[in-house]
C-alpha angles and dihedrals in degrees: 000000000000090000091048092051093050092048091050091050093054093046094052098047116110135204110288096018130101112286125206118226118219089262093051094261113151113232115196115187119213116251111288094015132099125223120217118196108216103170146334107329092346129111139165123218112216124201114217116244110267116247113259113256113247117206113234116240117234120259115277108227100175137017121213125190130206122192104207136188124197115211132008099278106112090199090068108099120243118253123214128229118186120198124197111211122217096218095172092054097050110009098172097043093045089049090053089051094046093049092053090045093052095036089240102126105134125237135030093315090068094093091059105028097079130107093219110103092011124123139215112277101199141358117203105185114244090358114065148334108216125208148211126046100171117211091233095042132248094289134071111226119205134171113245127192112241096204097249144346118300122223108284094009130104094195126094095186140058138197113256121198122208129174113261090234109071128214091271089068092063118100143161093214120134138164142198095259117116139204089245098117132070109253098027112152121211143169130211116281111255095031119225092133141071093218116119138177134221116209112228089186139010107286109162093170086077090064090090090065104031140050117216112239104166152339136252103246097174128030104035087146088060090051089054092049092051090048090059098050112120115248142191125215112245109233093016124232094349091067090040086069088062092082131228095333095057091042090051100048102032102052101114115204113238089217121056114249105197133180103219096177131022125184145156109243101192134022121246 
């Protein structure tokens, strides 16, 4: 009967309670630990596996939404991609992005420097999706007086080209964020452009060229769809010899990827 009682006691013990050894020895695990009886009078105390540390995402200061259509069939419904901007991590670059998203970039470039109606420039599978191919181009063209006719010319003006992004968009800012997460959004280091990339896969080797400014928080399925669009290399094999950079920025999608509507969803 003594043996029966001991056996019953072991069988009815639960995690965290006193456990009886086969010789009747009481084994009391410390809080948060489990005791395992392995033999007469012997026990092992097992520490639970520590929870994996999860890096905290930066604060989202602004949300921008793009309504995108893939292809030229207007009956295909638009798909939404929402980007959360990390304004505290890259204030100048995120401001450049937000101004182009809301069509609020000041000055004469405003009519062109807007993501709405722009298209994807290049899709390098599992590396980057590059925007934005502006309808009016990346340069602002203005007529400038030359100060008089030149010999053999009847014109007293010329066309001057300036980048859409003015000198105030340039910056040396950087941060510790990496392109190590699907859906990361980044802009070129140094600024001076409204172009941005969306990462369809972790590709930390691009960190040397880009600064992370945000994260796709809605529409990762759309990112995956864009990543799998067939492309052709602009310039063919000659540009292919240019290495990763040429292969990244000159892979033209064979289906149009167009932002039909661009808007800021929440104020900073």
